[in-house]
N, CA, C and O atoms as a Maestro MAE file, in Angstrom:
{
 s_m_m2io_version
 :::
 2.0.0
}

f_m_ct {
 s_m_title
 :::
 protein
 m_atom[340] {
  # First column is atom index #
  i_m_mmod_type
  r_m_x_coord
  r_m_y_coord
  r_m_z_coord
  i_m_residue_number
  s_m_chain_name
  s_m_pdb_residue_name
  s_m_pdb_atom_name
  i_m_atomic_number
  :::
  1 25 0.836 -1.184 0.000 1 A "MET " " N  " 7
  2 3 0.000 0.000 0.000 1 A "MET " " CA " 6
  3 2 0.876 1.240 0.000 1 A "MET " " C  " 6
  4 15 1.923 1.278 0.645 1 A "MET " " O  " 8
  5 25 0.440 2.237 -0.720 2 A "LYS " " N  " 7
  6 3 1.211 3.467 -0.734 2 A "LYS " " CA " 6
  7 2 0.714 4.428 0.337 2 A "LYS " " C  " 6
  8 15 -0.455 4.380 0.719 2 A "LYS " " O  " 8
  9 25 1.587 5.293 0.819 3 A "THR " " N  " 7
  10 3 1.237 6.242 1.855 3 A "THR " " CA " 6
  11 2 0.529 7.439 1.226 3 A "THR " " C  " 6
  12 15 0.988 7.991 0.226 3 A "THR " " O  " 8
  13 25 -0.591 7.830 1.822 4 A "ILE " " N  " 7
  14 3 -1.345 8.964 1.309 4 A "ILE " " CA " 6
  15 2 -1.532 9.951 2.445 4 A "ILE " " C  " 6
  16 15 -2.573 9.946 3.102 4 A "ILE " " O  " 8
  17 25 -0.538 10.802 2.690 5 A "GLY " " N  " 7
  18 3 -0.647 11.854 3.693 5 A "GLY " " CA " 6
  19 2 -0.922 11.341 5.092 5 A "GLY " " C  " 6
  20 15 -0.466 10.265 5.478 5 A "GLY " " O  " 8
  21 25 -1.678 12.130 5.848 6 A "LEU " " N  " 7
  22 3 -1.974 11.797 7.234 6 A "LEU " " CA " 6
  23 2 -3.418 11.343 7.396 6 A "LEU " " C  " 6
  24 15 -4.017 11.570 8.447 6 A "LEU " " O  " 8
  25 25 -3.977 10.719 6.397 7 A "ARG " " N  " 7
  26 3 -5.362 10.275 6.450 7 A "ARG " " CA " 6
  27 2 -5.499 9.036 7.319 7 A "ARG " " C  " 6
  28 15 -4.596 8.202 7.389 7 A "ARG " " O  " 8
  29 25 -6.652 8.931 7.983 8 A "LYS " " N  " 7
  30 3 -6.912 7.777 8.842 8 A "LYS " " CA " 6
  31 2 -7.150 6.540 7.989 8 A "LYS " " C  " 6
  32 15 -7.719 6.619 6.901 8 A "LYS " " O  " 8
  33 25 -6.706 5.399 8.498 9 A "ARG " " N  " 7
  34 3 -6.916 4.107 7.846 9 A "ARG " " CA " 6
  35 2 -7.473 3.137 8.859 9 A "ARG " " C  " 6
  36 15 -7.043 3.109 10.012 9 A "ARG " " O  " 8
  37 25 -8.431 2.341 8.424 10 A "PHE " " N  " 7
  38 3 -8.967 1.287 9.272 10 A "PHE " " CA " 6
  39 2 -9.065 0.011 8.464 10 A "PHE " " C  " 6
  40 15 -9.236 0.037 7.245 10 A "PHE " " O  " 8
  41 25 -8.953 -1.112 9.166 11 A "GLU " " N  " 7
  42 3 -9.152 -2.406 8.537 11 A "GLU " " CA " 6
  43 2 -10.408 -3.021 9.131 11 A "GLU " " C  " 6
  44 15 -10.576 -3.051 10.350 11 A "GLU " " O  " 8
  45 25 -11.290 -3.512 8.270 12 A "GLY " " N  " 7
  46 3 -12.537 -4.074 8.752 12 A "GLY " " CA " 6
  47 2 -13.102 -5.101 7.794 12 A "GLY " " C  " 6
  48 15 -12.471 -5.466 6.802 12 A "GLY " " O  " 8
  49 25 -14.302 -5.560 8.109 13 A "ILE " " N  " 7
  50 3 -14.958 -6.599 7.318 13 A "ILE " " CA " 6
  51 2 -16.205 -6.017 6.671 13 A "ILE " " C  " 6
  52 15 -16.975 -5.305 7.316 13 A "ILE " " O  " 8
  53 25 -16.400 -6.323 5.387 14 A "VAL " " N  " 7
  54 3 -17.574 -5.854 4.659 14 A "VAL " " CA " 6
  55 2 -18.800 -6.617 5.168 14 A "VAL " " C  " 6
  56 15 -18.833 -7.848 5.142 14 A "VAL " " O  " 8
  57 25 -19.815 -5.862 5.634 15 A "VAL " " N  " 7
  58 3 -21.030 -6.495 6.144 15 A "VAL " " CA " 6
  59 2 -22.212 -6.305 5.198 15 A "VAL " " C  " 6
  60 15 -23.223 -6.992 5.340 15 A "VAL " " O  " 8
  61 25 -22.107 -5.382 4.231 16 A "SER " " N  " 7
  62 3 -23.183 -5.176 3.264 16 A "SER " " CA " 6
  63 2 -22.600 -4.638 1.961 16 A "SER " " C  " 6
  64 15 -21.742 -3.755 1.962 16 A "SER " " O  " 8
  65 25 -23.093 -5.196 0.836 17 A "ASP " " N  " 7
  66 3 -22.667 -4.701 -0.485 17 A "ASP " " CA " 6
  67 2 -23.883 -4.511 -1.389 17 A "ASP " " C  " 6
  68 15 -23.776 -4.642 -2.608 17 A "ASP " " O  " 8
  69 25 -25.034 -4.202 -0.799 18 A "LYS " " N  " 7
  70 3 -26.278 -4.132 -1.556 18 A "LYS " " CA " 6
  71 2 -26.427 -2.856 -2.373 18 A "LYS " " C  " 6
  72 15 -27.256 -2.802 -3.282 18 A "LYS " " O  " 8
  73 25 -25.644 -1.835 -2.068 19 A "MET " " N  " 7
  74 3 -25.736 -0.579 -2.813 19 A "MET " " CA " 6
  75 2 -24.758 -0.570 -3.978 19 A "MET " " C  " 6
  76 15 -23.802 -1.345 -4.001 19 A "MET " " O  " 8
  77 25 -25.000 0.303 -4.935 20 A "ASP " " N  " 7
  78 3 -24.113 0.428 -6.086 20 A "ASP " " CA " 6
  79 2 -22.917 1.295 -5.717 20 A "ASP " " C  " 6
  80 15 -23.083 2.441 -5.300 20 A "ASP " " O  " 8
  81 25 -21.708 0.752 -5.871 21 A "LYS " " N  " 7
  82 3 -20.443 1.437 -5.598 21 A "LYS " " CA " 6
  83 2 -20.270 1.836 -4.131 21 A "LYS " " C  " 6
  84 15 -19.481 2.730 -3.824 21 A "LYS " " O  " 8
  85 25 -20.990 1.191 -3.238 22 A "THR " " N  " 7
  86 3 -20.872 1.472 -1.808 22 A "THR " " CA " 6
  87 2 -20.904 0.173 -1.026 22 A "THR " " C  " 6
  88 15 -21.693 -0.724 -1.321 22 A "THR " " O  " 8
  89 25 -20.035 0.080 -0.021 23 A "VAL " " N  " 7
  90 3 -20.046 -1.057 0.893 23 A "VAL " " CA " 6
  91 2 -20.084 -0.524 2.319 23 A "VAL " " C  " 6
  92 15 -19.626 0.587 2.587 23 A "VAL " " O  " 8
  93 25 -20.634 -1.328 3.236 24 A "ILE " " N  " 7
  94 3 -20.618 -0.994 4.650 24 A "ILE " " CA " 6
  95 2 -19.549 -1.857 5.300 24 A "ILE " " C  " 6
  96 15 -19.571 -3.083 5.189 24 A "ILE " " O  " 8
  97 25 -18.604 -1.199 5.985 25 A "VAL " " N  " 7
  98 3 -17.470 -1.885 6.591 25 A "VAL " " CA " 6
  99 2 -17.575 -1.763 8.107 25 A "VAL " " C  " 6
  100 15 -17.695 -0.657 8.634 25 A "VAL " " O  " 8
  101 25 -17.529 -2.893 8.809 26 A "ALA " " N  " 7
  102 3 -17.550 -2.918 10.271 26 A "ALA " " CA " 6
  103 2 -16.112 -2.983 10.778 26 A "ALA " " C  " 6
  104 15 -15.349 -3.878 10.411 26 A "ALA " " O  " 8
  105 25 -15.754 -2.018 11.629 27 A "VAL " " N  " 7
  106 3 -14.407 -1.935 12.177 27 A "VAL " " CA " 6
  107 2 -14.491 -2.185 13.679 27 A "VAL " " C  " 6
  108 15 -15.213 -1.485 14.389 27 A "VAL " " O  " 8
  109 25 -13.750 -3.184 14.161 28 A "ASP " " N  " 7
  110 3 -13.710 -3.511 15.588 28 A "ASP " " CA " 6
  111 2 -12.512 -2.852 16.237 28 A "ASP " " C  " 6
  112 15 -11.452 -2.717 15.626 28 A "ASP " " O  " 8
  113 25 -12.696 -2.437 17.504 29 A "ARG " " N  " 7
  114 3 -11.583 -1.904 18.283 29 A "ARG " " CA " 6
  115 2 -11.783 -2.305 19.731 29 A "ARG " " C  " 6
  116 15 -12.907 -2.582 20.149 29 A "ARG " " O  " 8
  117 25 -10.709 -2.340 20.499 30 A "LEU " " N  " 7
  118 3 -10.776 -2.688 21.910 30 A "LEU " " CA " 6
  119 2 -10.606 -1.422 22.744 30 A "LEU " " C  " 6
  120 15 -9.661 -0.660 22.541 30 A "LEU " " O  " 8
  121 25 -11.527 -1.202 23.687 31 A "VAL " " N  " 7
  122 3 -11.508 -0.029 24.547 31 A "VAL " " CA " 6
  123 2 -11.456 -0.507 25.992 31 A "VAL " " C  " 6
  124 15 -12.181 -1.424 26.377 31 A "VAL " " O  " 8
  125 25 -10.607 0.113 26.778 32 A "LYS " " N  " 7
  126 3 -10.495 -0.270 28.182 32 A "LYS " " CA " 6
  127 2 -11.597 0.410 28.991 32 A "LYS " " C  " 6
  128 15 -11.748 1.630 28.933 32 A "LYS " " O  " 8
  129 25 -12.369 -0.378 29.747 33 A "HIS " " N  " 7
  130 3 -13.443 0.147 30.573 33 A "HIS " " CA " 6
  131 2 -12.847 0.949 31.730 33 A "HIS " " C  " 6
  132 15 -11.913 0.495 32.391 33 A "HIS " " O  " 8
  133 25 -13.388 2.135 31.970 34 A "ARG " " N  " 7
  134 3 -12.816 3.018 32.997 34 A "ARG " " CA " 6
  135 2 -12.825 2.400 34.393 34 A "ARG " " C  " 6
  136 15 -11.814 2.415 35.095 34 A "ARG " " O  " 8
  137 25 -13.966 1.863 34.784 35 A "GLN " " N  " 7
  138 3 -14.105 1.375 36.151 35 A "GLN " " CA " 6
  139 2 -13.548 -0.030 36.337 35 A "GLN " " C  " 6
  140 15 -12.851 -0.298 37.315 35 A "GLN " " O  " 8
  141 25 -13.855 -0.929 35.401 36 A "TYR " " N  " 7
  142 3 -13.507 -2.336 35.586 36 A "TYR " " CA " 6
  143 2 -12.182 -2.733 34.958 36 A "TYR " " C  " 6
  144 15 -11.711 -3.854 35.156 36 A "TYR " " O  " 8
  145 25 -11.581 -1.830 34.208 37 A "LYS " " N  " 7
  146 3 -10.257 -2.068 33.588 37 A "LYS " " CA " 6
  147 2 -10.239 -3.282 32.670 37 A "LYS " " C  " 6
  148 15 -9.189 -3.880 32.437 37 A "LYS " " O  " 8
  149 25 -11.405 -3.639 32.154 38 A "LYS " " N  " 7
  150 3 -11.515 -4.777 31.253 38 A "LYS " " CA " 6
  151 2 -11.644 -4.237 29.828 38 A "LYS " " C  " 6
  152 15 -12.257 -3.192 29.608 38 A "LYS " " O  " 8
  153 25 -11.073 -4.942 28.877 39 A "TYR " " N  " 7
  154 3 -11.180 -4.511 27.485 39 A "TYR " " CA " 6
  155 2 -12.508 -4.955 26.893 39 A "TYR " " C  " 6
  156 15 -12.892 -6.120 26.997 39 A "TYR " " O  " 8
  157 25 -13.207 -4.005 26.267 40 A "VAL " " N  " 7
  158 3 -14.516 -4.239 25.684 40 A "VAL " " CA " 6
  159 2 -14.419 -3.998 24.184 40 A "VAL " " C  " 6
  160 15 -13.791 -3.037 23.739 40 A "VAL " " O  " 8
  161 25 -15.044 -4.874 23.412 41 A "ARG " " N  " 7
  162 3 -15.007 -4.742 21.957 41 A "ARG " " CA " 6
  163 2 -16.086 -3.761 21.502 41 A "ARG " " C  " 6
  164 15 -17.256 -3.903 21.857 41 A "ARG " " O  " 8
  165 25 -15.683 -2.768 20.715 42 A "ARG " " N  " 7
  166 3 -16.616 -1.798 20.141 42 A "ARG " " CA " 6
  167 2 -16.573 -1.906 18.627 42 A "ARG " " C  " 6
  168 15 -15.500 -2.064 18.045 42 A "ARG " " O  " 8
  169 25 -17.732 -1.821 17.984 43 A "THR " " N  " 7
  170 3 -17.814 -1.923 16.534 43 A "THR " " CA " 6
  171 2 -18.407 -0.646 15.964 43 A "THR " " C  " 6
  172 15 -19.425 -0.153 16.450 43 A "THR " " O  " 8
  173 25 -17.769 -0.113 14.933 44 A "SER " " N  " 7
  174 3 -18.281 1.051 14.214 44 A "SER " " CA " 6
  175 2 -18.484 0.650 12.766 44 A "SER " " C  " 6
  176 15 -17.701 -0.126 12.218 44 A "SER " " O  " 8
  177 25 -19.533 1.176 12.140 45 A "LYS " " N  " 7
  178 3 -19.803 0.880 10.740 45 A "LYS " " CA " 6
  179 2 -19.575 2.129 9.903 45 A "LYS " " C  " 6
  180 15 -20.027 3.217 10.257 45 A "LYS " " O  " 8
  181 25 -18.866 1.961 8.783 46 A "PHE " " N  " 7
  182 3 -18.561 3.066 7.893 46 A "PHE " " CA " 6
  183 2 -19.045 2.733 6.485 46 A "PHE " " C  " 6
  184 15 -18.896 1.602 6.023 46 A "PHE " " O  " 8
  185 25 -19.624 3.723 5.807 47 A "ALA " " N  " 7
  186 3 -19.991 3.573 4.402 47 A "ALA " " CA " 6
  187 2 -18.772 3.967 3.586 47 A "ALA " " C  " 6
  188 15 -18.251 5.071 3.744 47 A "ALA " " O  " 8
  189 25 -18.312 3.076 2.715 48 A "ALA " " N  " 7
  190 3 -17.093 3.311 1.941 48 A "ALA " " CA " 6
  191 2 -17.381 3.173 0.456 48 A "ALA " " C  " 6
  192 15 -18.210 2.362 0.044 48 A "ALA " " O  " 8
  193 25 -16.683 3.979 -0.345 49 A "HIS " " N  " 7
  194 3 -16.850 3.988 -1.795 49 A "HIS " " CA " 6
  195 2 -16.022 2.870 -2.425 49 A "HIS " " C  " 6
  196 15 -14.825 2.752 -2.165 49 A "HIS " " O  " 8
  197 25 -16.663 2.060 -3.247 50 A "ASP " " N  " 7
  198 3 -16.020 0.945 -3.949 50 A "ASP " " CA " 6
  199 2 -16.311 1.117 -5.439 50 A "ASP " " C  " 6
  200 15 -17.333 0.641 -5.933 50 A "ASP " " O  " 8
  201 25 -15.427 1.787 -6.141 51 A "GLU " " N  " 7
  202 3 -15.676 2.211 -7.530 51 A "GLU " " CA " 6
  203 2 -15.980 1.057 -8.475 51 A "GLU " " C  " 6
  204 15 -16.898 1.167 -9.288 51 A "GLU " " O  " 8
  205 25 -15.234 -0.056 -8.395 52 A "GLN " " N  " 7
  206 3 -15.432 -1.173 -9.326 52 A "GLN " " CA " 6
  207 2 -16.375 -2.255 -8.796 52 A "GLN " " C  " 6
  208 15 -16.528 -3.295 -9.437 52 A "GLN " " O  " 8
  209 25 -16.998 -2.040 -7.666 53 A "ASN " " N  " 7
  210 3 -17.870 -3.046 -7.041 53 A "ASN " " CA " 6
  211 2 -17.155 -4.391 -6.878 53 A "ASN " " C  " 6
  212 15 -17.730 -5.439 -7.170 53 A "ASN " " O  " 8
  213 25 -15.904 -4.360 -6.414 54 A "ARG " " N  " 7
  214 3 -15.101 -5.571 -6.260 54 A "ARG " " CA " 6
  215 2 -15.345 -6.274 -4.933 54 A "ARG " " C  " 6
  216 15 -15.109 -7.477 -4.823 54 A "ARG " " O  " 8
  217 25 -15.811 -5.549 -3.925 55 A "CYS " " N  " 7
  218 3 -15.962 -6.119 -2.582 55 A "CYS " " CA " 6
  219 2 -17.238 -6.933 -2.460 55 A "CYS " " C  " 6
  220 15 -18.260 -6.620 -3.073 55 A "CYS " " O  " 8
  221 25 -17.157 -7.982 -1.657 56 A "ALA " " N  " 7
  222 3 -18.315 -8.824 -1.354 56 A "ALA " " CA " 6
  223 2 -18.413 -8.960 0.163 56 A "ALA " " C  " 6
  224 15 -17.464 -8.652 0.884 56 A "ALA " " O  " 8
  225 25 -19.551 -9.417 0.635 57 A "VAL " " N  " 7
  226 3 -19.752 -9.598 2.074 57 A "VAL " " CA " 6
  227 2 -18.739 -10.606 2.603 57 A "VAL " " C  " 6
  228 15 -18.564 -11.679 2.027 57 A "VAL " " O  " 8
  229 25 -18.076 -10.258 3.696 58 A "GLY " " N  " 7
  230 3 -17.086 -11.140 4.304 58 A "GLY " " CA " 6
  231 2 -15.648 -10.798 3.955 58 A "GLY " " C  " 6
  232 15 -14.726 -11.321 4.581 58 A "GLY " " O  " 8
  233 25 -15.432 -9.935 2.973 59 A "ASP " " N  " 7
  234 3 -14.072 -9.537 2.601 59 A "ASP " " CA " 6
  235 2 -13.462 -8.665 3.692 59 A "ASP " " C  " 6
  236 15 -14.151 -7.848 4.303 59 A "ASP " " O  " 8
  237 25 -12.157 -8.844 3.933 60 A "ARG " " N  " 7
  238 3 -11.424 -7.966 4.849 60 A "ARG " " CA " 6
  239 2 -10.771 -6.882 3.998 60 A "ARG " " C  " 6
  240 15 -10.002 -7.188 3.087 60 A "ARG " " O  " 8
  241 25 -11.074 -5.614 4.290 61 A "VAL " " N  " 7
  242 3 -10.616 -4.495 3.464 61 A "VAL " " CA " 6
  243 2 -9.957 -3.416 4.313 61 A "VAL " " C  " 6
  244 15 -10.152 -3.348 5.526 61 A "VAL " " O  " 8
  245 25 -9.171 -2.573 3.643 62 A "VAL " " N  " 7
  246 3 -8.593 -1.380 4.260 62 A "VAL " " CA " 6
  247 2 -9.325 -0.185 3.676 62 A "VAL " " C  " 6
  248 15 -9.416 -0.042 2.457 62 A "VAL " " O  " 8
  249 25 -9.856 0.688 4.559 63 A "ILE " " N  " 7
  250 3 -10.522 1.901 4.092 63 A "ILE " " CA " 6
  251 2 -9.706 3.105 4.517 63 A "ILE " " C  " 6
  252 15 -8.997 3.068 5.523 63 A "ILE " " O  " 8
  253 25 -9.813 4.179 3.735 64 A "ILE " " N  " 7
  254 3 -9.051 5.396 4.002 64 A "ILE " " CA " 6
  255 2 -9.988 6.589 3.957 64 A "ILE " " C  " 6
  256 15 -10.956 6.612 3.197 64 A "ILE " " O  " 8
  257 25 -9.689 7.561 4.769 65 A "GLU " " N  " 7
  258 3 -10.476 8.787 4.851 65 A "GLU " " CA " 6
  259 2 -10.428 9.537 3.520 65 A "GLU " " C  " 6
  260 15 -9.401 9.540 2.842 65 A "GLU " " O  " 8
  261 25 -11.546 10.177 3.147 66 A "SER " " N  " 7
  262 3 -11.548 10.963 1.911 66 A "SER " " CA " 6
  263 2 -12.510 12.130 2.062 66 A "SER " " C  " 6
  264 15 -13.118 12.318 3.116 66 A "SER " " O  " 8
  265 25 -12.637 12.897 1.012 67 A "ARG " " N  " 7
  266 3 -13.582 14.019 1.025 67 A "ARG " " CA " 6
  267 2 -15.003 13.461 1.056 67 A "ARG " " C  " 6
  268 15 -15.204 12.296 0.713 67 A "ARG " " O  " 8
  269 25 -15.987 14.251 1.454 68 A "PRO " " N  " 7
  270 3 -17.361 13.756 1.439 68 A "PRO " " CA " 6
  271 2 -17.819 13.410 0.024 68 A "PRO " " C  " 6
  272 15 -17.776 14.249 -0.875 68 A "PRO " " O  " 8
  273 25 -18.256 12.169 -0.162 69 A "LEU " " N  " 7
  274 3 -18.705 11.712 -1.474 69 A "LEU " " CA " 6
  275 2 -20.224 11.705 -1.563 69 A "LEU " " C  " 6
  276 15 -20.781 11.764 -2.659 69 A "LEU " " O  " 8
  277 25 -20.899 11.634 -0.415 70 A "SER " " N  " 7
  278 3 -22.357 11.713 -0.346 70 A "SER " " CA " 6
  279 2 -22.704 12.086 1.089 70 A "SER " " C  " 6
  280 15 -21.832 12.482 1.862 70 A "SER " " O  " 8
  281 25 -23.972 11.958 1.439 71 A "ARG " " N  " 7
  282 3 -24.389 12.323 2.791 71 A "ARG " " CA " 6
  283 2 -23.722 11.466 3.855 71 A "ARG " " C  " 6
  284 15 -23.405 11.967 4.934 71 A "ARG " " O  " 8
  285 25 -23.505 10.195 3.578 72 A "THR " " N  " 7
  286 3 -22.916 9.299 4.580 72 A "THR " " CA " 6
  287 2 -21.524 8.803 4.235 72 A "THR " " C  " 6
  288 15 -20.822 8.306 5.116 72 A "THR " " O  " 8
  289 25 -21.099 8.921 2.978 73 A "LYS " " N  " 7
  290 3 -19.799 8.353 2.578 73 A "LYS " " CA " 6
  291 2 -18.670 9.358 2.751 73 A "LYS " " C  " 6
  292 15 -18.653 10.409 2.110 73 A "LYS " " O  " 8
  293 25 -17.721 9.020 3.631 74 A "ARG " " N  " 7
  294 3 -16.504 9.808 3.819 74 A "ARG " " CA " 6
  295 2 -15.259 8.925 3.774 74 A "ARG " " C  " 6
  296 15 -14.181 9.343 4.195 74 A "ARG " " O  " 8
  297 25 -15.409 7.703 3.263 75 A "TRP " " N  " 7
  298 3 -14.321 6.729 3.224 75 A "TRP " " CA " 6
  299 2 -14.269 6.083 1.847 75 A "TRP " " C  " 6
  300 15 -15.280 6.015 1.147 75 A "TRP " " O  " 8
  301 25 -13.078 5.605 1.459 76 A "ARG " " N  " 7
  302 3 -12.883 4.868 0.218 76 A "ARG " " CA " 6
  303 2 -12.214 3.545 0.523 76 A "ARG " " C  " 6
  304 15 -11.428 3.445 1.465 76 A "ARG " " O  " 8
  305 25 -12.520 2.527 -0.269 77 A "VAL " " N  " 7
  306 3 -11.835 1.238 -0.124 77 A "VAL " " CA " 6
  307 2 -10.470 1.377 -0.784 77 A "VAL " " C  " 6
  308 15 -10.376 1.656 -1.979 77 A "VAL " " O  " 8
  309 25 -9.415 1.181 0.000 78 A "LEU " " N  " 7
  310 3 -8.062 1.308 -0.518 78 A "LEU " " CA " 6
  311 2 -7.547 -0.013 -1.046 78 A "LEU " " C  " 6
  312 15 -6.906 -0.057 -2.096 78 A "LEU " " O  " 8
  313 25 -7.823 -1.107 -0.317 79 A "ASP " " N  " 7
  314 3 -7.262 -2.399 -0.699 79 A "ASP " " CA " 6
  315 2 -8.112 -3.521 -0.114 79 A "ASP " " C  " 6
  316 15 -8.701 -3.375 0.957 79 A "ASP " " O  " 8
  317 25 -8.170 -4.638 -0.827 80 A "ILE " " N  " 7
  318 3 -8.817 -5.832 -0.309 80 A "ILE " " CA " 6
  319 2 -7.711 -6.726 0.241 80 A "ILE " " C  " 6
  320 15 -6.868 -7.217 -0.510 80 A "ILE " " O  " 8
  321 25 -7.719 -6.933 1.554 81 A "VAL " " N  " 7
  322 3 -6.678 -7.734 2.216 81 A "VAL " " CA " 6
  323 2 -6.894 -9.202 1.939 81 A "VAL " " C  " 6
  324 15 -5.961 -9.905 1.552 81 A "VAL " " O  " 8
  325 25 -8.142 -9.687 2.136 82 A "SER " " N  " 7
  326 3 -8.455 -11.088 1.834 82 A "SER " " CA " 6
  327 2 -9.902 -11.196 1.417 82 A "SER " " C  " 6
  328 15 -10.773 -10.490 1.926 82 A "SER " " O  " 8
  329 25 -10.142 -12.099 0.476 83 A "LYS " " N  " 7
  330 3 -11.494 -12.343 -0.018 83 A "LYS " " CA " 6
  331 2 -12.213 -13.314 0.911 83 A "LYS " " C  " 6
  332 15 -11.579 -14.099 1.617 83 A "LYS " " O  " 8
  333 25 -13.554 -13.252 0.901 84 A "ALA " " N  " 7
  334 3 -14.348 -14.162 1.713 84 A "ALA " " CA " 6
  335 2 -14.262 -15.565 1.143 84 A "ALA " " C  " 6
  336 15 -14.117 -15.749 -0.066 84 A "ALA " " O  " 8
  337 25 -14.350 -16.540 2.011 85 A "VAL " " N  " 7
  338 3 -14.245 -17.941 1.585 85 A "VAL " " CA " 6
  339 2 -15.580 -18.465 1.117 85 A "VAL " " C  " 6
  340 15 -15.683 -19.626 0.721 85 A "VAL " " O  " 8
  :::
 }
 m_bond[339] {
  # First column is bond index #
  i_m_from
  i_m_to
  i_m_order
  :::
  1 1 2 1
  2 2 3 1
  3 3 4 2
  4 3 5 1
  5 5 6 1
  6 6 7 1
  7 7 8 2
  8 7 9 1
  9 9 10 1
  10 10 11 1
  11 11 12 2
  12 11 13 1
  13 13 14 1
  14 14 15 1
  15 15 16 2
  16 15 17 1
  17 17 18 1
  18 18 19 1
  19 19 20 2
  20 19 21 1
  21 21 22 1
  22 22 23 1
  23 23 24 2
  24 23 25 1
  25 25 26 1
  26 26 27 1
  27 27 28 2
  28 27 29 1
  29 29 30 1
  30 30 31 1
  31 31 32 2
  32 31 33 1
  33 33 34 1
  34 34 35 1
  35 35 36 2
  36 35 37 1
  37 37 38 1
  38 38 39 1
  39 39 40 2
  40 39 41 1
  41 41 42 1
  42 42 43 1
  43 43 44 2
  44 43 45 1
  45 45 46 1
  46 46 47 1
  47 47 48 2
  48 47 49 1
  49 49 50 1
  50 50 51 1
  51 51 52 2
  52 51 53 1
  53 53 54 1
  54 54 55 1
  55 55 56 2
  56 55 57 1
  57 57 58 1
  58 58 59 1
  59 59 60 2
  60 59 61 1
  61 61 62 1
  62 62 63 1
  63 63 64 2
  64 63 65 1
  65 65 66 1
  66 66 67 1
  67 67 68 2
  68 67 69 1
  69 69 70 1
  70 70 71 1
  71 71 72 2
  72 71 73 1
  73 73 74 1
  74 74 75 1
  75 75 76 2
  76 75 77 1
  77 77 78 1
  78 78 79 1
  79 79 80 2
  80 79 81 1
  81 81 82 1
  82 82 83 1
  83 83 84 2
  84 83 85 1
  85 85 86 1
  86 86 87 1
  87 87 88 2
  88 87 89 1
  89 89 90 1
  90 90 91 1
  91 91 92 2
  92 91 93 1
  93 93 94 1
  94 94 95 1
  95 95 96 2
  96 95 97 1
  97 97 98 1
  98 98 99 1
  99 99 100 2
  100 99 101 1
  101 101 102 1
  102 102 103 1
  103 103 104 2
  104 103 105 1
  105 105 106 1
  106 106 107 1
  107 107 108 2
  108 107 109 1
  109 109 110 1
  110 110 111 1
  111 111 112 2
  112 111 113 1
  113 113 114 1
  114 114 115 1
  115 115 116 2
  116 115 117 1
  117 117 118 1
  118 118 119 1
  119 119 120 2
  120 119 121 1
  121 121 122 1
  122 122 123 1
  123 123 124 2
  124 123 125 1
  125 125 126 1
  126 126 127 1
  127 127 128 2
  128 127 129 1
  129 129 130 1
  130 130 131 1
  131 131 132 2
  132 131 133 1
  133 133 134 1
  134 134 135 1
  135 135 136 2
  136 135 137 1
  137 137 138 1
  138 138 139 1
  139 139 140 2
  140 139 141 1
  141 141 142 1
  142 142 143 1
  143 143 144 2
  144 143 145 1
  145 145 146 1
  146 146 147 1
  147 147 148 2
  148 147 149 1
  149 149 150 1
  150 150 151 1
  151 151 152 2
  152 151 153 1
  153 153 154 1
  154 154 155 1
  155 155 156 2
  156 155 157 1
  157 157 158 1
  158 158 159 1
  159 159 160 2
  160 159 161 1
  161 161 162 1
  162 162 163 1
  163 163 164 2
  164 163 165 1
  165 165 166 1
  166 166 167 1
  167 167 168 2
  168 167 169 1
  169 169 170 1
  170 170 171 1
  171 171 172 2
  172 171 173 1
  173 173 174 1
  174 174 175 1
  175 175 176 2
  176 175 177 1
  177 177 178 1
  178 178 179 1
  179 179 180 2
  180 179 181 1
  181 181 182 1
  182 182 183 1
  183 183 184 2
  184 183 185 1
  185 185 186 1
  186 186 187 1
  187 187 188 2
  188 187 189 1
  189 189 190 1
  190 190 191 1
  191 191 192 2
  192 191 193 1
  193 193 194 1
  194 194 195 1
  195 195 196 2
  196 195 197 1
  197 197 198 1
  198 198 199 1
  199 199 200 2
  200 199 201 1
  201 201 202 1
  202 202 203 1
  203 203 204 2
  204 203 205 1
  205 205 206 1
  206 206 207 1
  207 207 208 2
  208 207 209 1
  209 209 210 1
  210 210 211 1
  211 211 212 2
  212 211 213 1
  213 213 214 1
  214 214 215 1
  215 215 216 2
  216 215 217 1
  217 217 218 1
  218 218 219 1
  219 219 220 2
  220 219 221 1
  221 221 222 1
  222 222 223 1
  223 223 224 2
  224 223 225 1
  225 225 226 1
  226 226 227 1
  227 227 228 2
  228 227 229 1
  229 229 230 1
  230 230 231 1
  231 231 232 2
  232 231 233 1
  233 233 234 1
  234 234 235 1
  235 235 236 2
  236 235 237 1
  237 237 238 1
  238 238 239 1
  239 239 240 2
  240 239 241 1
  241 241 242 1
  242 242 243 1
  243 243 244 2
  244 243 245 1
  245 245 246 1
  246 246 247 1
  247 247 248 2
  248 247 249 1
  249 249 250 1
  250 250 251 1
  251 251 252 2
  252 251 253 1
  253 253 254 1
  254 254 255 1
  255 255 256 2
  256 255 257 1
  257 257 258 1
  258 258 259 1
  259 259 260 2
  260 259 261 1
  261 261 262 1
  262 262 263 1
  263 263 264 2
  264 263 265 1
  265 265 266 1
  266 266 267 1
  267 267 268 2
  268 267 269 1
  269 269 270 1
  270 270 271 1
  271 271 272 2
  272 271 273 1
  273 273 274 1
  274 274 275 1
  275 275 276 2
  276 275 277 1
  277 277 278 1
  278 278 279 1
  279 279 280 2
  280 279 281 1
  281 281 282 1
  282 282 283 1
  283 283 284 2
  284 283 285 1
  285 285 286 1
  286 286 287 1
  287 287 288 2
  288 287 289 1
  289 289 290 1
  290 290 291 1
  291 291 292 2
  292 291 293 1
  293 293 294 1
  294 294 295 1
  295 295 296 2
  296 295 297 1
  297 297 298 1
  298 298 299 1
  299 299 300 2
  300 299 301 1
  301 301 302 1
  302 302 303 1
  303 303 304 2
  304 303 305 1
  305 305 306 1
  306 306 307 1
  307 307 308 2
  308 307 309 1
  309 309 310 1
  310 310 311 1
  311 311 312 2
  312 311 313 1
  313 313 314 1
  314 314 315 1
  315 315 316 2
  316 315 317 1
  317 317 318 1
  318 318 319 1
  319 319 320 2
  320 319 321 1
  321 321 322 1
  322 322 323 1
  323 323 324 2
  324 323 325 1
  325 325 326 1
  326 326 327 1
  327 327 328 2
  328 327 329 1
  329 329 330 1
  330 330 331 1
  331 331 332 2
  332 331 333 1
  333 333 334 1
  334 334 335 1
  335 335 336 2
  336 335 337 1
  337 337 338 1
  338 338 339 1
  339 339 340 2
  :::
 }
}
């Protein structure tokens, strides 16, 4: 992958590909609970632009921050890490 400035990058799994040129990517992260000091899994969903409609449900992808492309899309699919089995 090539470096593109200081833009944020996340790796996640495609959970929906029903729209044209758009996929929904679920990104998991671990957050430490303030009181109990236990790590809790948090999931965020991002709408990402997929120009060639190459992504399918279950694919692991890298998304990168971009300019607003629509009301909800602010991310682009940079690379497909692994295809779904």
